[in-house]
N, C-alpha and C positions, 0 to 999 in steps of 0.2 A: 655343278658349280654355280650356275646362274641362280639357283634357288636360294643361295645365301646372300645375294645382292639385294639391298633394301629397295623396295618399290618395283621389283621384277618378279613376275610369276610365269610359269609355264602352263599353257592351256592345251588340252587334247581335244581337238575339233575334227570332225569327219572331213571338213572342207580343206584341211591342210595336207591331205594325202600322206599321212604318217610323218610329216615334217614337224619340227617343234614350232608351235605357235607361241610367241613370246609377247606377253603384255608388260608394258613399261608404264608406270604411273597410272595403272587402271585402263589404259587404252590398248585393246587387243582385238581379236576376232570376236564378233558378236553374233555369229550365226553361220549357217551353211552358205556356201557360195559367196562369201564376203572376202574382200581383199585383206591380206595381212597388213597390219599397221606398224610393224617393226621390221626394218630392213636388216637382213643378216648377210654379212660379208665374210668370206674366208680368203685371206691374203689379197684383198682388193677385188674379189670376184663375188657377185651376188649369188647366194644359194637359197633364196626364198623358194618355197614350195618343193623342196627336194630334201628327202630324208638323208641325213648325213652322219657318218661316223667320223668324229674328229679325234685325232690321236697325235701325239708328239707336239703339243702346243707350247708356245712361249707365253702367251697371255690371251686373255679375253677382255675386250673393252666394251663397256656399256655407256652409250651416250643417251641421256634422258632428254625428252622434249622433242618438239618438231625439228627434224633435220632434212626437210625436203629440198632445201637449197643445195646441200652437199651430197645427199644420198638418194634423191628422187622421191616420187610420190608415195612410195611404200613406207616412208620413214615418218609417218604422222606421229607415232608414239615415241619414236627414237630409233637408234641403230645399235647393232651388236657387231663388233669387229673381232673375228677370230684370227689370231696371228700364229702361224706355225713356226717351229724352231728353224733357224737357218742351218744349212749344211755345215759340217765341221771337217777339219782335216785329219780327224782320227776315226778309227772304226768303232762303231757301237751298234747295239741292237737291244730291242726291248719287245716284250710280248705280254699279252694278257689272254687268259683262257677262262671261258665261262662254261660251266657244266650245269645242266638242269634236268628236269624230268622230261619224259617223252623224247628221249634221245637228243636233247639239246646239246650242241657243242658249237661254241662260237669262239674263234681264234682271231685275234687282232694283233698285228705286229708291225714293226718298222725296223729298217736297217739303214745304216749310213756307212759308206765306204769312200775313202778318198780316191779321186780319179787320177790326179797328177799334181805334183807340187807346184808346177809352173802354170797351171790353169788359172787364168784371171778373167773375171767378169768385167766388161767395159760398160760404164754408165755414161749416157750422154745427156 
């Protein structure tokens, strides 16, 4: 999905330990053992240097340009916010199956079930 965003490209570097290295406006990882220059957050939690499977997403936000004041020193090139869908009061499920050569079988899924009608989350 990120490959369709203008001025954003994905890099495959050995230094990122199988995590996606994202370059925004040409600023990315420029060699082994270098710090990532794009901050990646999922629901407000940093996920830099961690390979991740993202599923059941509401949206992905790309913030271009230096964002160090809001997102820390790893946001020199920008930041990517990955926002998951909120839980719902109805049951639903989805799955994806990937089959390939050499006995590859990769199954990803999600389920949502209501807990109780009167369960309320308090925000302070």
